[in-house]
C-alpha positions in Angstrom: 0.0 0.0 0.0 1.3 3.4 -1.0 1.6 6.1 1.7 0.2 9.6 1.1 1.8 12.5 2.9 -0.3 15.1 4.6 0.6 17.7 2.0 -0.5 15.4 -0.8 -3.7 14.6 1.0 -4.6 18.3 1.6 -3.9 19.1 -2.0 -6.1 16.1 -3.1 -8.9 17.2 -0.9 -8.6 20.8 -2.1 -8.7 19.8 -5.7 -11.7 17.6 -5.1 -13.6 20.2 -3.2 -12.9 22.9 -5.8 -13.7 20.6 -8.6 -10.2 20.9 -10.0 -9.7 21.8 -13.6 -12.9 21.6 -15.5 -13.0 18.9 -18.1 -13.6 20.1 -21.7 -17.0 19.1 -23.0 -17.0 16.6 -25.8 -18.1 18.1 -29.1 -21.8 17.4 -29.9 -22.2 14.6 -32.5 -23.0 15.7 -36.0 -26.6 14.9 -36.8 -27.4 17.3 -39.6 -24.3 18.2 -41.5 -24.4 21.7 -43.1 -21.1 22.5 -44.8 -21.9 26.2 -45.2 -22.8 29.0 -42.8 -25.5 31.5 -43.5 -23.9 34.8 -44.5 -23.8 37.5 -41.8 -26.5 40.1 -42.1 -25.2 43.6 -43.1 -25.0 46.1 -40.3 -28.1 48.2 -39.8 -28.0 51.7 -41.2 -30.4 52.9 -38.6 -33.5 52.8 -40.9 -36.3 50.3 -40.2 -36.2 47.5 -42.8 -39.2 45.7 -44.1 -39.2 42.4 -42.2 -40.7 40.5 -45.2 -37.8 41.8 -47.4 -35.2 40.9 -44.8 -36.7 37.4 -44.6 -36.6 37.1 -48.4 -33.0 38.3 -48.5 -32.1 35.7 -45.9 -33.8 32.9 -47.8 -32.0 33.9 -51.0 -28.7 34.1 -49.2 -29.3 30.6 -47.9 -30.2 29.2 -51.3 -27.1 30.8 -52.9 -24.8 29.4 -50.2 -26.2 25.9 -50.2 -23.6 23.3 -51.1 -24.1 20.4 -53.6 -22.6 17.0 -53.2 -21.1 14.3 -55.5 -20.6 10.6 -55.5 -17.2 9.0 -55.0 -14.8 9.9 -57.9 -17.7 11.6 -59.7 -18.3 15.1 -61.2 -21.7 14.3 -62.6 -24.6 16.4 -61.0 -27.2 14.4 -59.2 -30.9 15.3 -59.5 -30.7 17.1 -56.1 -27.7 19.1 -57.2 -29.4 20.2 -60.4 -32.5 21.3 -58.4 -30.3 23.3 -56.0 -28.5 24.9 -58.9 -31.8 25.7 -60.6 -32.9 27.6 -57.5 -29.6 29.5 -57.5 -30.0 30.4 -61.2 -33.5 31.8 -60.6 -32.1 34.2 -57.9 -29.0 35.1 -60.0 -31.1 36.0 -63.0 -33.2 38.5 -60.9 -30.1 39.9 -59.2 -27.6 40.7 -62.1 -25.3 42.6 -59.7 -24.3 39.3 -58.0 -21.4 37.0 -59.0 -20.8 33.5 -57.8 -17.5 31.8 -56.9 -17.8 28.0 -57.0 -15.3 26.1 -54.9 -14.8 22.4 -55.8 -13.8 20.0 -53.1 -12.9 16.3 -52.8 -12.4 13.8 -50.1 -8.8 12.8 -49.1 -8.6 9.7 -51.3 -6.5 10.2 -54.4 -3.3 12.2 -55.2 -3.2 15.9 -54.7 -3.0 16.5 -58.4 -6.0 14.1 -59.1 -8.1 15.7 -56.4 -7.4 19.3 -57.7 -8.5 18.2 -61.1 -11.6 16.5 -59.8 -12.5 19.5 -57.7 -12.2 21.6 -60.8 -14.4 19.2 -62.8 -17.0 19.4 -60.1 -17.0 23.2 -60.0 -17.1 23.4 -63.8 -20.1 21.0 -63.9 -22.0 23.4 -61.6 -20.9 26.4 -63.7 -22.1 24.7 -67.0 -25.5 24.0 -65.4 -25.9 27.6 -64.3 -24.9 28.8 -67.7 -27.4 26.5 -69.4 -30.0 28.0 -67.0 -29.3 31.5 -68.3 -26.6 32.9 -65.9 -23.8 34.6 -67.8 -20.4 32.9 -67.6 -18.8 36.3 -66.8 -20.6 36.1 -63.4 -19.2 32.7 -62.4 -15.7 31.9 -61.2 -14.5 28.4 -60.5 -11.8 27.3 -58.0 -10.6 23.9 -56.9 -9.3 23.2 -53.4 -9.1 19.4 -53.9 -8.8 17.8 -50.5 -7.2 20.8 -48.8 -10.2 22.3 -47.1 -12.3 19.4 -45.7 -15.7 20.1 -44.2 -15.2 17.2 -41.8 -11.8 16.0 -40.5 -12.8 12.4 -39.9 -11.6 9.5 -42.0 -14.8 7.6 -42.5 -17.5 7.4 -45.1 -19.7 10.2 -43.6 -16.7 12.6 -43.7 -15.8 11.5 -47.2 -19.3 12.2 -48.4 -19.5 15.6 -46.7 -16.1 16.6 -48.3 -17.2 15.7 -51.9 -18.9 19.0 -52.6 -19.1 22.3 -54.3 -19.5 25.4 -52.1 -20.8 28.7 -53.3 -19.6 32.2 -52.3 -21.6 35.2 -53.4 -19.7 38.3 -54.5 -21.3 41.6 -55.6 -23.8 44.1 -54.3 -26.7 43.4 -51.9 -29.5 41.3 -53.4 -32.4 43.1 -55.1 -35.8 43.2 -53.4 -37.7 41.6 -56.3 
């Protein structure tokens, strides 16, 4: 049996009584993965805004920011991706001041060079669809990050699926109130 000195015993009692160093909380499990964040609202200029217009702006911003996902080693658009892109095109056609940057991403499987090329093919597929829907090519920029900016850091199928995506960044003036 190990002996404990009085000093060690007092320290142990003090740490126990005070609770010691708080344990960090475990992160909450991911239940509904959303790879994008809703853009911040612009600072108020002091004037009252129409709540319906603000709600519509928020809805449009969420639609424009919504990511699309791809199958393993694929750049073909799914029906869900085409539907999401059609909703983006409708907004872009009524807001000609807006531009869109499409960021293509991959999971970590494959070489760096292959993943950069695959990310570019994914972004280009989304751009083609938007152009076919009537959005001018001059308003769309494509970038590939390959595997360099994962949405999820894990090394499992859920993370791989979340990382095979195109993300959309809106550039330009504030959305119109149509």
